KEPAMAR-184067 format. One record per residue (C-alpha): residue number from 1; residue in one letter; x, y, z. Coordinates in nm, 3 decimals, always signed. Layout:
<pts>
PT num residu       X       Y       Z
PT NUM      a       X       Y       Z
...
</pts>
This chain:
<pts>
PT num residu       X       Y       Z
PT   1      x  -8.324  -5.869 -11.295
PT   2      x  -8.442  -5.580 -11.640
PT   3      x  -8.151  -5.439 -11.873
PT   4      x  -8.199  -5.086 -11.658
PT   5      x  -8.140  -5.268 -11.309
PT   6      x  -7.802  -5.475 -11.494
PT   7      x  -7.692  -5.130 -11.671
PT   8      x  -7.691  -4.918 -11.349
PT   9      x  -7.668  -5.154 -11.075
PT  10      x  -7.439  -5.433 -11.251
PT  11      x  -7.522  -5.766 -11.051
PT  12      x  -7.621  -5.650 -10.755
PT  13      x  -7.981  -5.763 -10.678
PT  14      x  -8.327  -5.549 -10.708
PT  15      x  -8.334  -5.580 -10.288
PT  16      x  -7.956  -5.437 -10.286
PT  17      x  -8.082  -5.217 -10.561
PT  18      x  -8.369  -5.071 -10.366
PT  19      x  -8.108  -5.026 -10.077
PT  20      x  -7.901  -4.802 -10.254
PT  21      x  -8.169  -4.617 -10.420
PT  22      x  -8.344  -4.554 -10.081
PT  23      x  -7.971  -4.472  -9.919
PT  24      x  -7.896  -4.262 -10.242
PT  25      x  -8.195  -4.057 -10.222
PT  26      x  -8.180  -3.926  -9.812
PT  27      x  -8.113  -3.603  -9.693
PT  28      x  -7.763  -3.487  -9.677
PT  29      x  -7.678  -3.556  -9.298
PT  30      x  -7.298  -3.373  -9.295
PT  31      x  -7.278  -3.073  -9.124
PT  32      x  -7.126  -2.741  -9.205
PT  33      x  -6.872  -2.571  -8.968
PT  34      x  -7.043  -2.394  -8.634
PT  35      x  -7.308  -2.046  -8.715
PT  36      x  -7.252  -2.180  -9.098
PT  37      x  -7.453  -2.333  -9.339
PT  38      x  -7.465  -2.523  -9.661
PT  39      x  -7.632  -2.476  -9.975
PT  40      x  -7.613  -2.696 -10.362
PT  41      x  -7.584  -2.573 -10.663
PT  42      x  -7.635  -2.732 -11.026
PT  43      x  -7.574  -2.532 -11.311
PT  44      x  -7.358  -2.674 -11.545
PT  45      x  -7.030  -2.850 -11.578
PT  46      x  -6.913  -2.785 -11.206
PT  47      x  -6.568  -2.668 -11.231
PT  48      x  -6.672  -2.336 -11.313
PT  49      x  -6.974  -2.291 -11.100
PT  50      x  -6.719  -2.378 -10.835
PT  51      x  -6.520  -2.163 -10.919
PT  52      x  -6.760  -1.894 -10.958
PT  53      x  -6.819  -1.943 -10.556
PT  54      x  -6.529  -2.012 -10.438
PT  55      x  -6.464  -1.611 -10.560
PT  56      x  -6.786  -1.500 -10.323
PT  57      x  -6.695  -1.315  -9.985
PT  58      x  -6.850  -1.537  -9.697
PT  59      x  -6.833  -1.841  -9.849
PT  60      x  -6.579  -2.035  -9.654
PT  61      x  -6.541  -2.427  -9.851
PT  62      x  -6.664  -2.559 -10.185
PT  63      x  -6.700  -2.914 -10.273
PT  64      x  -6.804  -3.045 -10.668
PT  65      x  -7.010  -3.412 -10.638
PT  66      x  -7.303  -3.531 -10.739
PT  67      x  -7.692  -3.539 -10.579
PT  68      x  -8.038  -3.605 -10.669
PT  69      x  -7.971  -3.966 -10.788
PT  70      x  -8.083  -4.264 -10.744
PT  71      x  -7.725  -4.457 -10.753
PT  72      x  -7.484  -4.458 -10.363
PT  73      x  -7.116  -4.369 -10.396
PT  74      x  -7.162  -4.329 -10.781
PT  75      x  -6.853  -4.233 -10.973
PT  76      x  -6.812  -3.957 -11.243
PT  77      x  -6.844  -4.226 -11.553
PT  78      x  -7.164  -4.301 -11.347
PT  79      x  -7.287  -3.953 -11.385
PT  80      x  -7.176  -3.897 -11.760
PT  81      x  -7.348  -4.217 -11.848
PT  82      x  -7.701  -4.065 -11.766
PT  83      x  -7.855  -4.401 -11.618
PT  84      x  -7.786  -4.275 -11.253
PT  85      x  -8.033  -3.920 -11.248
PT  86      x  -7.751  -3.764 -11.051
PT  87      x  -7.695  -3.382 -11.131
PT  88      x  -7.320  -3.236 -11.089
PT  89      x  -7.312  -3.007 -10.779
PT  90      x  -7.094  -2.737 -10.583
PT  91      x  -7.184  -2.790 -10.219
PT  92      x  -7.141  -2.435 -10.083
PT  93      x  -7.066  -2.377  -9.699
PT  94      x  -7.066  -1.994  -9.626
PT  95      x  -7.111  -1.763  -9.265
PT  96      x  -7.433  -1.570  -9.313
PT  97      x  -7.307  -1.297  -9.080
PT  98      x  -7.078  -1.243  -9.394
PT  99      x  -7.287  -1.378  -9.714
PT 100      x  -7.686  -1.362  -9.750
PT 101      x  -7.827  -1.631  -9.885
PT 102      x  -7.929  -1.386 -10.173
PT 103      x  -7.552  -1.297 -10.207
PT 104      x  -7.524  -1.681 -10.375
PT 105      x  -7.856  -1.672 -10.565
PT 106      x  -7.730  -1.367 -10.739
PT 107      x  -7.432  -1.577 -10.813
PT 108      x  -7.595  -1.904 -10.934
PT 109      x  -7.813  -1.673 -11.168
PT 110      x  -7.576  -1.478 -11.339
PT 111      x  -7.326  -1.816 -11.392
PT 112      x  -7.588  -2.006 -11.637
PT 113      x  -7.871  -1.963 -11.846
PT 114      x  -8.144  -2.169 -11.657
PT 115      x  -8.386  -2.148 -11.903
PT 116      x  -8.187  -2.468 -12.061
PT 117      x  -8.357  -2.778 -12.018
PT 118      x  -8.041  -3.027 -11.913
PT 119      x  -7.801  -2.803 -12.100
PT 120      x  -7.477  -2.588 -12.039
PT 121      x  -7.351  -2.432 -12.366
PT 122      x  -7.169  -2.716 -12.536
PT 123      x  -7.238  -2.950 -12.219
PT 124      x  -7.561  -3.168 -12.220
PT 125      x  -7.707  -3.415 -12.000
PT 126      x  -7.911  -3.459 -11.723
PT 127      x  -7.602  -3.401 -11.517
PT 128      x  -7.583  -3.018 -11.636
PT 129      x  -7.937  -2.971 -11.537
PT 130      x  -7.971  -2.672 -11.313
PT 131      x  -8.089  -2.670 -10.978
PT 132      x  -8.082  -2.551 -10.650
PT 133      x  -8.080  -2.810 -10.322
PT 134      x  -8.212  -2.623 -10.011
PT 135      x  -8.158  -2.684  -9.665
PT 136      x  -8.409  -2.495  -9.488
PT 137      x  -8.748  -2.360  -9.531
PT 138      x  -8.608  -2.030  -9.516
PT 139      x  -8.357  -2.131  -9.778
PT 140      x  -8.667  -2.261 -10.008
PT 141      x  -8.849  -1.920  -9.987
PT 142      x  -8.591  -1.714 -10.035
PT 143      x  -8.480  -1.947 -10.404
PT 144      x  -8.884  -1.952 -10.503
PT 145      x  -8.908  -1.575 -10.486
PT 146      x  -8.537  -1.495 -10.664
PT 147      x  -8.635  -1.707 -10.917
PT 148      x  -8.996  -1.519 -10.978
PT 149      x  -8.806  -1.172 -10.956
PT 150      x  -8.584  -1.337 -11.197
PT 151      x  -8.832  -1.480 -11.487
PT 152      x  -9.028  -1.090 -11.524
PT 153      x  -8.675  -1.032 -11.685
PT 154      x  -8.657  -1.329 -11.925
PT 155      x  -8.908  -1.425 -12.223
PT 156      x  -8.792  -1.777 -12.169
PT 157      x  -8.912  -2.020 -11.904
PT 158      x  -8.694  -2.064 -11.638
PT 159      x  -8.646  -2.492 -11.584
PT 160      x  -8.430  -2.468 -11.250
PT 161      x  -8.537  -2.726 -11.016
PT 162      x  -8.585  -2.625 -10.630
PT 163      x  -8.565  -2.913 -10.428
PT 164      x  -8.493  -3.051 -10.121
PT 165      x  -8.114  -3.109 -10.097
PT 166      x  -8.034  -3.473 -10.104
PT 167      x  -7.699  -3.691  -9.982
PT 168      x  -7.405  -3.504 -10.139
PT 169      x  -7.118  -3.766 -10.311
PT 170      x  -6.799  -3.556 -10.320
PT 171      x  -6.661  -3.612 -10.617
PT 172      x  -6.288  -3.776 -10.730
PT 173      x  -5.994  -3.561 -10.613
PT 174      x  -5.952  -3.376 -10.972
PT 175      x  -6.226  -3.260 -10.997
PT 176      x  -6.188  -3.077 -10.639
PT 177      x  -6.153  -2.673 -10.729
PT 178      x  -5.975  -2.805 -11.063
PT 179      x  -6.003  -2.474 -11.209
PT 180      x  -5.806  -2.292 -10.902
PT 181      x  -5.525  -2.519 -10.944
PT 182      x  -5.520  -2.511 -11.353
PT 183      x  -5.669  -2.755 -11.531
PT 184      x  -5.555  -3.000 -11.779
PT 185      x  -5.307  -2.718 -11.925
PT 186      x  -5.195  -2.589 -11.588
PT 187      x  -5.355  -2.244 -11.622
PT 188      x  -5.436  -2.175 -11.280
PT 189      x  -5.776  -1.970 -11.242
PT 190      x  -5.813  -1.698 -10.913
PT 191      x  -6.030  -1.808 -10.617
PT 192      x  -5.959  -1.479 -10.497
PT 193      x  -6.250  -1.312 -10.313
PT 194      x  -6.444  -1.070 -10.503
PT 195      x  -6.219  -1.148 -10.841
PT 196      x  -6.452  -1.079 -11.163
PT 197      x  -6.179  -1.256 -11.427
PT 198      x  -6.362  -1.418 -11.688
PT 199      x  -6.394  -1.810 -11.590
PT 200      x  -6.260  -2.010 -11.825
PT 201      x  -6.372  -2.349 -11.838
PT 202      x  -6.165  -2.616 -12.006
PT 203      x  -6.123  -3.006 -12.015
</pts>
């Protein structure tokens, strides 16, 4: 077994590692609530990104987690190691009658700098890459068109990856709605729909 396999997969055999990779890269087979849709967004540390989407009218559920990597059931430590290729994402469930996909895309672009590769502010690593992970051809088309519109407004190249949604691994409970619940310092930030208060992301 190579040093990389040992590092990433521990004592698992190559066959088991291949199986893990295949399963980890499969499609997200979870189902949204009836009449709702899913989409996944990666835009740096998922704490602040989740709060931004919690505030969007028509968003009915948010969960933070890991996707696009090759390790099954990754932990936060696995993802932070940089060896599993996972991205920190927010899986957004929304009601298309109350929230257009373009509204979500606008929130995504406004939340981060899509021109910095594997970095948002002081957070550096592949897990912080910019990404839109779509579930339908319609979402893909809208994402590509939105990217092209935003590219015309910027003087640096957008590096956002736009890819089919892969299996979503929900992050540890303490990460869920982290800023709305107060984070480490107990300062709860509003998740009220339409709230425009600045989002302060802290550990």
